[in-house]
N, C-alpha and C positions, 0 to 999 in steps of 0.2 A: 157628818160634814166636818172636813178638816178645819183647823184654825184659819187657814188662809181663805178657804172657800167661804167660811162664816163671816170673816172680816170683809171680804169683797162683796158679799151679798148685802150686808148692812150698809156698806159704802154706797152701793148703787141705789138702794132704797131711799137713802137720805139726800142724795145728790140732786141739785136743781138742774134739770136738763137744759142745756143752752137753747135759747129761743122759746122756752116755755113761759107761760104766764102763771105766776105764783098767786094763789089765793090762800092766805094763811088760815082762813076759817075752815078749810078742809084738812088742816093738820091738827092732830090731837096732841097737845103738850104733855098729856099723861101717857102717851104711847110707850110701850116697852117691848113690843113685838114678841110677846109670850115669854120673855125672860123673867126671872125672879132675882131679887137682890142676892140671895144666897148663891145662885148660879153665877151672878155677875162678878162678885167680889174676887174670886180666884182668877177670872178672866182679866180683870183690870190689873191685878198684881202681875200676871204673866205679861201683859202688854207693856206695863211700866218697865219691867225688866228688859223686854225687847227694845224699848225706846232707849234705854241707857246704853245698850250695846251698839245699836244702830247709830246713835249720836256720836259715840266715840269713833266709829268708823268714818262717819261724815267729816268729823273734825280732823282726823288724821289724813284723810284723802285730800281735803282742802281744795276741791275743785268746784263744788256746787254749794248752794245755800238753800234753806227752807224758810219760808215765811208763813206763819200761822196768824190768821186774823180772827179775832173774837169780837162779835157784836151781839147786842141784845138790849132789850129794854132794861131799865133800872132793876137791880136785884135778880137778873137772869142767871147769874152765876159765873161771870167772867173771871173774877178773882179766884173763885173756888176751883174752876177748871185749871187755872195755872198752878195752884198749890197742890191739887190732887193728881192731875195727869202728868204734869211736867216735872214732878218731884224727882224722877230718876235722872234728869239731865245734869250734866256737869256744868256748873255756872260759868266756867271758863269759856264755854262755846255757845252760850245762850245770852241774848239780850231781851229785855221786856220794855216796851215803850207804851205809854198811855198819852194820847194826844188830847190835851185839854184846850182851854182858850189860848189862841196864838199870842205869843209875845209880840212886842212892837216890831222887833226884827223879823220875826216869822210872817207877820201880817204885811210887811213891806214886800214880800215875795209872793209868787204863785202858791196855791194851796198845797201843791205836792212837794215843794222845796224842802220843807222840814221832814216830810215822810221819806223821801229818797235817802236822806242822810241816815235814817234809822233802818234802812233795808239791810238784810243780812249780808255780811261779807262771805267770801268763799270759805266753806267749812263751818259756817255758823248757822244757828237757828235763831230767828227773830220772832218774837211774839208781840203782836199788837193788841193790847187791851183797849179797845176802841181804836179807831184808825182814820184813814183818809175818807172813809165813808161817812164820817160826821158831816161832811160838806153837802151830802144829799139827804141827811137825816135831820140833825138838830138845826142846821142852817135853814133847811126847807121848812120845818115845822114852826120855827120861831120867826120866820121871815127876815133873817139876818141878811139875805141877799135877794135880789129880784129873781123871779122864776126863770127868765132866760139865762141868768148866770148859773144857777145851780143845775139846770137841765143840761147845760154844756158839759158838766162834770162827769156824766155817765160815760160818754165817749172818751173823755180825757183819762178817766180811771182805767178803762179797758186798754187804752193805748199804753199807759204807764205800766200796767201789769204785764202786758205783752212784752214790753221792753225788758222788764226784770226776768221773765221766763226765757226770753231769747238769749240773755246773758248768763243763764245757768241757775236761776232761782226757781224752785218749785213753790207754788202758792196754794195754800189751803185756807178756805174761809168758812167759818162756822157761825151760823145764826142760832143763838140759844133761845128757844121758844118756851115761854111760860104763859100761864093764864093770868088774868087780872086777880083772880082769887088767890092764886099762889103768890103773886107779888105782894098783896096786902098782908098775907100771913108772914112772909119773909120780913117785911117792914116791922111788923109787930114783934117778931122774934129778935130783931136787932134792938128794938127798944127795950125788950125784956132782959137782954143779956148785957151786963155792964162792960164786958169785953168787946162787944160789937156795937154798942150804942153810938160810938163815934162815927160809924158809917152812915147813920141816918141823918138826913138833913130835912128841915121842914119844906124846902124847895122840892123834895122828892114827891110830895103830895100834889104840888102844883103841876109837875111834869106828868103825874098820873092822870090828871084831868085831860091831857092831850093824847091819851092812849090810842084812840082811833086814828088820829093824824099820824102818829108814829108808825102804827101798823101799815097804813097806806104807803108811807115813805119806805118802810122796809120791803114791802111787796114790790115796789118799783125798783129798788136797788137790787133785790134778788133776781128779779126778772131781767133787768137790763144788763147786769154785770156778772152773771154766771156764764162763764165761757169755757171752751175746751182747755184753755191754758190756765185758767184761774177759777175753778168751780166753787160755787157756794154749796154748803150742806146745811140743811135745816135739822137741828138737833132738838127733839122733844126733851124738855129740861125740867118739868115739874118734879120728876124723880131724879135727884142729884146723882144717884148711882148709875142710872141709865145714861145720863149726860156724860159722865166720866167714861163709861164703857164705850159709848159710841165714838167720842173724840179720840180716846186712846186707840181703838181699833183702826180708825181712819188714818191717824198719823202714823201708826206702826206699819200698816199695810202700804202706805205711800212711801215711807222710807225704805221698806223692804223692796218695793218695786224699783226705787232708785239704785239699790244695791251698791252702796258705797264700799270701797275696798281699802284695806290698809296698804299704804305704799310699800314697795319692796325694801327700802333702805338703801344705804350706799353700796355700790358694787363691792362684792367680796366681804361685806361685814359679817356674813354668816360663818366665815372661816376663822374669825378672830377667837383666840382663846386667851382670856384676860386673867384667869386664875388656874 
């Protein structure tokens, strides 16, 4: 199977079909589709190199943007995905945003106000490490807003993402799926590593007690907001190398489909002889 056929096959297997009902209990976070780590590592390297070339063309063309959304329960690997998969991107054309508790100014506006500001400009790639979906995840789980309020957000999010795509932004959304056992092991690994200990907060254990509520919230978000114009992908992420492989494949294949082109330059520039 060619690289492109392999990438497209993986993309279709992990894509949440619009209108389908997601049941995360039927997805195995340990899944690797028969691949091994030794096989995956050169594939990941190849895709990271592809991403560097494709991003340069997207930046030079400066007509369209790409938005990558990363969501997952605590310790699912959002930071790791950014550092391992996006490593080949030129920082000049990439922004990374993490949406935490709104500031007073942000809270005085609608929930998408601060998000729209961080959407990619033409030629840019924007990565959301957590995103506007927090309004139907943490807000729902913790009861920060009444149910009628957060339920409205599904349609508002779909409309917002349709606006972005209509104006030239391609959207990819990745849900990084891990098991409860993998999460607790990653918490322990953070505690054991002095260089990672700062990432662990005692509140992480309180959030862990809400696992089932978060899974239900993710299932609704994935079901309600995977659309033809802004699909969700469920990425089995217990194996970090498979997570990186899957995300790199999907981003690379999507950019390849976009087929950005270098602009021709000023008329007649090719005839100039400067030396």
